[in-house]
N, C-alpha and C positions, 0 to 999 in steps of 0.2 A: 629711433632712428634719427632722432638731429646729435644724437649723441656723437656717430663720427664724423659730424659732416664739422662739429665745431670742435673736435681733437686738431682733425683736417688742419681746419680754417686757424687753431694757434699755433703748429706746427709752421706751419707757409708764411707767418709772420715772424718767427722765429729765425726762421733760414732768412728771409729778405733783411731785421734786424744785423746777423752776425754777415750774412752778405755786405751791408752797408757798411760799416767797421772793420769788414778782409780788406774793401776797395778803398777807405780814409786811411788804412794802414799800408797799404802798398802802394801807395799815393804820396802818401809822407817818404816811407822807404824812399821811391824814386826819387823825391827833390831833395833827401837829405845826403844819398849817392850825387847828385850834380847833373842826372838825365834828363830831369824837368828842370824848368826855372817853377821860383813860385805860384807865377804868375798861373802859369801855366796848368800846376796843379790846382788852385783855382776853379779852373774854366774846366776844367775835369772834371772833377764834384760835383759844379752845380749843374754836367751833363747830365753825370751818372742820376745826379741825385732828384734830376727833373722824368728821368728815363722812371725811375722809384715811383714817382712821385704815380705819375701816367699810369705804370702795371700794377701800380695797389689799389687807383682809382677803377680801371679795367676787373681789380679780383676782387671789389667791395660788391661792381655790379652783378658780375657772374656769383657771385655768394649772393645774395640779395635776388634773383632770377629764380634757382633749385632752391633755397628759404621758403620763393612764394608758389613753384611749384609743390615744396614737400604742403606746405601746409593746403592748399588746393585741392590735392590727392587725398586730404583726409577731411575736406568739407570741412572745414571750422569756420566760425566768424571772424572776421578780422575787427577789430577795432574801428578801423574808418567805416563797414558796414553795418556796426553794434549802433553806432552813435546814430548814423544815418536812419536806421530804421527806428533808433529810443525819437527822435524829432520828428521820424511821423508818425509815429504813437501821440507823441504827446499834442500835433500839428488833430489827429482827430478826433483825439478827446476835447480837446476845448474847443474842435467843434459841433461835439454833439452835447460837448452837456457833460459827459462820463468823467467818472476821478477813481481811479481804480487803485488801488492798494500798492505802494511800492513792497514786493516780495520775499525782500531785501529787512523788511523792518516786521515790528509786532502787529499782529491783526487793530492796522486803522479804520478807519473810517473811512468808507466810499459810497459816494450815490452813483449809481449808470442806469440807463435809460436799457442798457441792451438784458437788464434779466441777471446779470451774470455777476454779479455783487461779491466778492468776497472767493468766488470759483477759482481754482486752479488746476 
């Protein structure tokens, strides 16, 4: 599901990069022909770069929003939410004196007041 989005994003970035190169070439050609001064060329390039940067920021925000929508629809837990829940669990365990083993480690010792020691 994310593969088409990634492919589109990479294509868009490639087009932006090509566009920047083409604009730079066009400005250089205009300056060489004498149609614009070097100062005008620099000013134009700075304006174009500022516009590209603005559009890049907008595109990045849009992509971020789209990814968040996809993740939300997939009902996945974000790293932020996971960390929040882990902190809550640790606080509750500390409060009640429970010490459940880390499920990623081999059978560790546990002491639990809820009678659930080692249960999965």
